[in-house]
C-alpha positions, 0 to 999 in steps of 0.5 A, a space after each residue: 200468371 207464373 207457372 212452373 213444374 207440372 200442371 195436372 188437369 182432366 182436359 187440356 184444350 190447345 187453341 183458343 179460337 171458336 173450336 177451342 173456346 166451345 170445347 173448353 166450355 163444354 168440358 167445363 159443363 161436365 164438371 171436370 178441370 180444364 186448362 186452355 192454352 192459346 198462343 196469342 189471344 182468346 178468339 183467335 182469327 175471329 178477332 180480326 174478322 170485322 165483317 158480320 155473318 157470324 152467329 146466325 146458327 148459334 145465336 140467331 143474329 148476324 155478328 162480327 167476328 169479335 162480337 161472336 168471340 166475346 159471346 163465346 169467351 163469356 161462357 168461360 168467365 168466372 169458372 173455377 174449373 177453367 184455367 186460361 194460359 197464353 202460351 205455346 204448346 211445343 210438343 204433345 206426347 202419346 202419354 198426353 203430356 204437353 210442353 208449354 212455353 209462356 211469358 210466365 215460364 216453361 212448364 208441363 201440362 199432364 192431362 187425361 184427355 186433350 182437344 186439339 183445336 189448333 186451327 189451320 194455316 194458309 198456303 203460302 206463295 212458295 208452295 205455288 208454281 209461279 214464275 218470275 221475280 220474288 218482290 215485296 207486295 205479295 201477301 196471304 189473305 189472312 196476312 192482308 186481313 190483319 194488316 188492314 183490319 188490325 194494323 189500319 194500314 193498306 197493302 196496296 192501291 191496285 190489287 190482284 187476288 189469286 184464289 176465290 176462297 172466302 177470306 179472299 172474297 171478303 178481303 176483296 170487298 174490304 179493299 174496295 171499301 178502303 178505297 183500293 181497286 181490286 183489278 181481278 179475282 183469279 180462280 184456277 178452278 172452273 167454279 168459285 172456291 168460297 160460299 155463293 153468298 160471299 161471291 154475290 155480296 163481296 164481288 157481285 155487289 161491288 162489280 169486282 171481276 171474277 175470272 174462272 179457270 185462270 191463274 197467275 203464270 208469272 209475277 214481275 217487278 222488283 223490289 216491289 211487285 208491278 204486275 202479274 201475268 194472268 193466263 187461262 188453264 185447261 181441265 188439267 190446270 195447264 196454262 193454255 198458250 196464247 191466253 197470257 195477259 199482263 195485269 198491272 198491280 202493286 199487291 198480289 193477295 193469295 187466297 189459295 186454301 187452308 191446311 189443318 195444323 196437325 203437327 202436335 198429333 202424337 202419332 195419330 192417323 191423318 186423313 189424306 182427303 182433308 189433311 186433318 186427323 182421322 176421327 170417329 163420331 165422338 171426335 177422337 183420333 186414333 190416338 187414345 184420349 186425343 180429340 180434334 175439331 174445327 179447322 184442325 180437323 177439316 176446313 169448315 165454311 162457318 164459325 158456327 159449325 166450328 163451335 158445334 164441333 168444338 162443343 161435341 169434342 170437348 164433351 167427349 174429352 171430358 167424359 173420356 177423362 172421367 171414364 164415362 165415355 164407354 168404348 164402342 164398336 165402330 163402322 166405317 164411312 167411305 167416300 164414293 162416287 163424286 165425293 172428295 171427303 167424309 168426316 168422320 170416317 168411323 161412327 160408333 155403332 148405334 149412335 146418332 152421328 153427323 157426317 160432313 161431306 164435300 163433293 168433287 164437283 157441282 151437281 144436281 142429284 142425290 147424296 146417298 148413304 148406302 150399306 154393303 148390300 146397296 140399301 139406301 140408308 139415308 139420302 139428301 137431294 138437291 143442288 150441291 157444290 164443292 164450296 159448301 160442306 154438306 151435313 147429314 145426320 144419321 139416326 142410331 138405326 142407320 149407323 149399324 153397318 159400314 156405309 158408302 157415300 156417293 153423289 149421283 147426278 139426276 
């Protein structure tokens, strides 16, 4: 398909992964015109996630990533009010004008509302304070996932994984099934970074060792990696002298965190706690008409939640585009004791809202939402951990005053 000049639309969705697909479908359901721009292929990262576990909430089934993506793509097929463009958005102005580069040409998309569903990027080796050589054989978990699952090639036969994020855990199992040996999964924190079910199913079931409070102090070997020096760390994540030991390997895979992609945000505020845009309960950023959702907003645990956020953001964007999203006063939500982040930071007064919370540490106790007078508006009790996001839905009667969220041990 060839494009040139200016394309006008009601809603522009940037990104065609789980969040973008859901946003486009929800916006189209409102009846507005939608343009979806995806840089590679519809489905995004889902297409290389051949393990199951997707769709348990959305469809009541355990689907693979490609199966889940196909279900979401079907929702857009045959819609006359949706145009899908494979291309790259190079810039987005506060006037909601986007510059797009595609095989069909370079052009401009002017929208009444924009949904940023651009996903996240992985932390790379260069951002880590690791000494030694810089050989071949060092991969991010996502790159290794593409090489193994899509290209059908191996990254190595003896592998060390640094970090216990979900992608790293899943790839530890995948490497093992492909005949490689995972020597160890090293995690600098005193707790795993991924979901408990992935720790059990991907490591425990395959007897892959997980070493907590441990990091890679040095890489050795050249031109190909020959091994790493692992070391224990203290509470401040400083290497404990005398704990170093060598682990021979021919590949080091990094699963050390994801960072929301926010480079297209047109002057909107970024939440330092999440790295994503600061949004209200309607998923609108501080830039009027610009909405954000999914991993571009904050790093989610489940694709089902990403889709739910995308659908909510897409509907809000569509209503904004046609002048039906009425302006509302907002109240703030602040992270209190033991809380690392809360999303959203602002809630429309008197509207139902879901608040996503991540903790700083594992505890058994109460997650409490209190107003300025200390009144407990809402709480959630039980065992909670930083590696699992906590969702709490507030009723309209509970969103009339500023709130502070605290996690209190019992």
